[in-house]
Residue, then its C-alpha position, 0 to 999 in steps of 0.5 A: m051188451t048185445s049186438e042188435n041190429p039198430i033198425a030192428l029195434p021197435e022205436n027205430r022201425l017207427m021212426l023210419f016209417a014216420e020218415a017215409f010217410f012224411f017224405k011221401r006225403l008232404l007237398d014241399l020240395l024235399s031231398v036228402i043229399s050226401l056230402d059228395g053232392y049226390f041225392q040220397r033221397v027225394n020226395p015225389v013232388l020234387l021229381i014232378e016239379l023238376s020233370y026228372e026220373p029218379i034214376l037220372l038224379 
């Protein structure tokens, strides 16, 4: 068994690309929040609607 980086696998890189594309282009309010309650990722529409800078979230 090899110890490959899971992100380096082609199918995982494609999935990450598709997720980033989806997050940036969708007009709905999207976010990923950790179990601690912190924003891990937000799309630009959410930032515009809330009028916050990414650093404040």
